Structure formats: structure tokens, C-alpha cells
C-alpha positions in Angstrom: 125.3 112.3 104.6 125.6 111.0 108.2 123.4 108.0 108.9 121.5 109.9 111.6 120.6 112.6 109.0 119.5 110.0 106.5 117.4 108.3 109.2 115.8 111.7 110.1 115.0 112.4 106.5 113.4 109.0 106.1 111.3 109.6 109.2 110.2 113.0 107.8 109.5 111.5 104.4 107.5 108.6 105.9 105.5 111.1 108.0 104.6 113.2 105.0 103.7 110.0 103.0 101.5 108.6 105.7 99.8 111.9 106.1 99.2 112.1 102.3 97.8 108.6 102.1 95.5 109.4 105.1 94.0 112.3 103.2 94.0 110.9 99.6 91.3 108.2 100.3 88.9 111.0 101.0 88.7 111.3 97.2 87.4 107.8 97.1 84.9 108.5 99.9 83.6 111.5 98.0 83.4 109.6 94.7 81.6 106.6 96.2 79.1 108.8 98.0 78.4 110.9 94.9 78.0 107.7 92.8 75.5 106.5 95.3 73.6 109.7 94.8 73.4 109.1 91.1 76.2 111.4 89.9 78.1 109.8 86.9 81.7 108.7 87.7 83.0 110.5 84.6 81.3 113.8 85.8 82.9 113.3 89.3 86.3 112.6 87.8 86.0 115.7 85.5 85.2 117.9 88.5 88.2 116.6 90.4 90.6 117.4 87.5 89.0 120.6 86.4 88.8 122.2 89.8 92.3 121.0 90.8 93.7 122.7 87.7 92.0 125.9 88.6 93.5 125.8 92.1 96.9 124.9 90.9 97.0 127.6 88.2 98.2 130.4 90.6 101.0 128.1 91.9 102.3 127.4 88.3 102.1 131.1 87.4 103.9 132.2 90.5 106.7 129.6 89.9 107.1 130.8 86.4 107.1 127.3 85.0 104.4 127.7 82.3 107.0 127.3 79.5 107.8 123.8 80.6 104.3 122.8 79.5 105.5 122.7 75.9 109.1 121.6 76.7 110.7 118.2 76.0 108.6 115.2 76.9 105.2 117.0 76.6 103.9 114.1 74.5 104.7 111.7 77.4 103.1 114.1 79.8 99.9 114.0 77.8 99.8 110.2 77.5 100.6 109.9 81.2 97.7 112.3 82.1 95.3 110.3 79.8 96.2 107.1 81.7 95.5 108.8 85.0 92.2 110.2 83.9 91.1 106.8 82.5 92.2 105.0 85.7 90.3 107.6 87.8 87.0 107.1 85.9 87.3 103.3 86.0 88.1 103.3 89.7 85.3 105.7 90.6 82.9 103.5 88.5 84.0 100.5 90.6 83.4 102.2 93.8 79.7 102.4 92.9 79.4 98.7 93.3 82.2 97.7 95.7 83.3 98.5 99.2 86.2 100.9 99.3 88.7 98.6 101.0 88.0 95.7 98.5 88.3 98.0 95.5 91.6 99.5 96.7 93.0 96.1 97.7 92.4 94.8 94.1 93.7 98.1 92.7 97.0 97.5 94.5 97.9 94.8 92.0 99.3 97.8 90.0 102.8 97.5 91.6 102.9 93.9 90.3 101.9 95.1 86.9 104.7 97.7 87.1 107.2 94.9 87.7 105.9 92.9 84.7 105.9 95.9 82.4 109.1 97.5 83.5 111.3 95.4 81.2 109.2 96.6 78.2 108.7 100.2 79.1 111.9 101.0 81.0 114.2 98.3 79.9 114.8 97.1 83.5 115.8 93.6 84.3 113.5 91.6 86.6 114.7 88.5 88.4 112.9 85.2 89.0 112.3 86.1 92.7 110.4 89.2 91.8 108.4 87.3 89.2 107.4 84.8 91.8 106.5 87.6 94.2 104.2 89.0 91.5 102.4 85.6 91.1 101.9 85.4 94.9 100.6 89.0 94.9 98.1 88.1 92.2 97.0 85.2 94.3 96.2 87.6 97.1 93.9 89.6 94.7 92.2 86.3 93.9 91.4 85.8 97.6 89.5 89.1 97.4 87.8 88.5 94.0 87.1 84.8 94.6 86.2 83.9 91.0 84.0 80.8 90.8 82.9 81.0 94.4 80.6 83.9 94.0 79.4 86.2 91.3 82.3 88.6 90.5 81.0 92.2 90.8 81.3 94.2 87.6 83.3 96.7 89.6 86.2 94.2 89.8 86.7 94.4 86.1 86.7 98.2 86.3 89.4 98.1 89.1 91.6 95.7 87.1 91.4 97.9 84.0 92.1 100.9 86.2 95.2 99.2 87.7 96.6 98.6 84.2 96.2 102.3 83.4 97.7 103.3 86.7 100.7 101.0 86.3 101.4 102.7 82.9 100.9 106.1 84.6 103.6 105.2 87.2 106.0 103.8 84.6 105.7 107.1 82.6 106.2 109.0 85.9 109.5 107.2 86.3 110.5 108.1 82.8 109.8 111.7 83.5 111.7 111.9 86.8 114.3 114.6 86.7 113.1 116.0 83.4 110.2 118.2 84.6 109.2 120.3 87.6 107.0 118.1 89.8 104.4 120.9 90.1 104.2 121.1 86.3 103.7 117.4 86.1 100.8 117.6 88.7 99.3 120.6 86.8 99.6 118.8 83.5 97.7 115.7 84.7 94.9 118.0 86.0 94.5 120.1 82.9 94.8 117.2 80.4 92.5 115.0 82.6 89.8 117.7 82.5 90.2 118.3 78.7 90.1 114.6 77.9 86.9 114.0 80.0 85.1 117.2 78.9 83.4 115.6 75.8 81.9 112.8 78.0 80.3 115.0 80.7 77.5 116.5 78.6 75.4 113.4 78.5 75.7 113.1 82.3 75.5 116.7 83.3 73.8 117.3 86.6 74.0 120.4 88.8 75.3 119.4 92.2 73.3 120.2 95.3 74.9 121.6 98.5 75.8 118.1 99.8 77.4 117.2 96.5 79.3 120.5 96.5 80.7 119.7 99.9 81.8 116.3 98.8 83.5 117.8 95.7 85.3 120.3 97.9 86.5 117.5 100.1 87.8 115.6 97.0 89.7 118.7 95.7 91.2 119.2 99.2 92.3 115.6 99.2 93.7 115.8 95.7 95.7 119.0 96.1 96.9 118.7 99.7 97.4 114.9 99.5 99.6 115.1 96.4 101.5 118.1 97.9 102.3 115.9 100.9 103.5 113.2 98.6 105.8 115.7 96.7 107.2 116.8 100.1 107.7 113.1 101.1 109.8 112.3 98.0 111.8 115.5 98.6 112.9 114.0 101.9 113.7 110.4 101.0 114.0 108.2 97.9 110.9 106.6 96.6 112.4 103.1 97.0 112.7 103.6 100.7 109.2 105.1 101.1 107.4 102.6 98.9 106.3 100.2 101.8 104.7 103.1 103.6 102.3 103.6 100.6 100.3 100.6 101.7 99.0 102.8 104.6 96.5 104.0 102.1 94.7 100.6 102.5 94.5 101.1 106.3 93.0 104.6 105.8 90.5 103.2 103.2 89.4 100.5 105.6 88.9 103.0 108.4 87.1 105.6 106.2 85.0 102.9 104.5 83.8 101.6 107.9 83.1 105.1 109.4 81.4 106.5 106.3 79.6 103.5 104.8 79.7 100.8 107.4 81.8 98.5 105.2 84.3 96.2 106.8 86.4 93.5 105.0 85.7 89.8 105.8 88.4 87.3 106.8 89.4 86.2 103.2 89.6 89.8 102.1 91.9 90.6 105.1 94.1 87.6 104.1 94.2 88.8 100.5 95.2 92.3 101.7 98.0 90.8 103.8 99.3 88.8 100.9 99.3 91.8 98.6 101.0 94.1 101.1 103.6 91.5 102.0 104.6 90.8 98.4 104.4 94.5 97.5 106.8 95.3 100.3 109.1 92.4 99.2 109.2 93.7 95.7 110.0 97.2 96.8 112.9 95.9 99.0 114.3 93.8 96.2 114.1 96.8 93.9 116.0 98.9 96.4 118.7 96.2 96.8 119.0 95.9 93.0 119.6 99.6 92.7 122.2 99.6 95.5 124.0 96.7 93.8 124.1 98.5 90.4 125.4 101.7 92.1 128.1 99.7 93.9 129.5 98.1 90.7 132.7 99.7 89.5 132.3 101.7 86.3 133.9 99.5 83.5 134.9 102.8 81.7 136.6 104.2 84.8 
């Protein structure tokens, strides 16, 4: 492909990704607002998955991909969906007690956890420079959490647990790449997420009022349209090239958190965010260079 075409595809992919990560934080806005009104996080998460699966059903039926639901790798699809559902409930629980930007900044330790777990889950080799970047990235999260200098909000523990689940979710997504229709994967996570959370909602059942229904509608819009934009982004350019643009989600979270709730990060939080973003971008660049090196090596069999 000519370089100009590749650059154009990267620009298109980045545009789709930035648009997606501008919309997706609206889910967090809705979850935080609903939590502040007394709606249980598990109930909010269940509504997000259940209604998303209903909206996606016509798409799956039209594409004729229902049979893939029971095809090879379905067990991994189920475990992946469980990890996402767990991460969602934990993160929504954290938002009840934390500003959005702080919670999302701590949540972004998951790329570092992916680096640490990749040798175990994917059999990938990780060099010393990426391990050092992981340590620096974790130090950025400590600037936000500040253990010992203040009482650590309980939400921080929820976020850290959520980031572990989300790291596993992403690693399993990598394992499934090329083996399943992307829309089937998105539909799977919605259906399984709803089913897994259903037993937990009865103790917290609460009929939503009109404001809550509006917030839930906003969350479903953000989930469906936002993830569709991400799918379109990765159709245009490789994930390794687009990875740095994913940190725009933090920018969107800061803006929305300030506009909606009046929250704005302090200086140390901004410093922590800067460290996390810088090391995250470094890791993604190193990963891309590693893959380019592997592809450039001559085949010993050839």
C-alpha cells in the first residue's frame, strides 16, 4: 500500500477512535449520576448490557452470524464477557465515591497489567525497557492515589480490581482476533454480561424515573455507537498504531466530569495522568517496533 494511503487510513482510524472515546465516557457520566441517585451499580451495569444486547440483536440476525455464537472459542468468549461484566460493575461502584477523571486515570493501569500478563496468557516476550516503563506507569497511579498521605477512597480498590479484570478482557480479545466476527464478539459480551448479572439485580431492583431512563438511554447510545466507532477505527488501521489515541478518553472524561459534576483534577493528579499517558504511549510504540522486527526477520524455514 502506498505510504499516502496508509497515512490516510491512519488519519481515518484515529478520527473514528477519538470520536468513539469522546462518546464512551458518557457511560461513566450516566453511571456516576445514577449511583448518586441511589441506583445500585450492578443494576446500572445490568441495564447497560441487557439493553445493548436487545439493540444489537437485529444486527446479528441480519448478518446471519448467530451460528458463530456456539462455534470454536465460545468458552473463551464467555470468560471474556464475564471479565468485562465484572470490570464494569467494579468501575461503576468506584464512580460513586471518586471523580471520573481520577477513577479513569487509575483504571488506565490496565495497559501495564496487560504487559505484565502477556507472557503468561499470550506467550509474548517482554523486554526490560517495557518492564521499567510499567514500573514508571504504576508510579503515576500512586501520584493519584497517594497512599499514606491521605485516606485512600474505597473506590480506588474497586478501580484496581476492575483494571485487572479489564486487562484479562483485553488479553482474551487478542486471543480471539481473527477467529470471530467482531459484531458477534460485541453481542456475546452484552448477552453474557446481562445473564451473569441478572441474579444480583433482584436485591437492588428499583424502577427508574424519567431522569434515570434518560441517563440509561444515554449510556446505551454511548455503548453501542461508541463501540461501533472503535470497530470502524480498527478496520482502518492496526491497533498498535491507534493505541496512543486511546488516551483521549481521559481528556474526554476530564471535560465531562467538570461540565457535569464540577470535578477537576488537582496538580498531582495531572502529573500522575501525564506519567501514565507517557509510559502507556511508550509501551505501545515499543510493542509496534517489536512486531515490525519480528515481521522483518527472515523465515528460518524459507
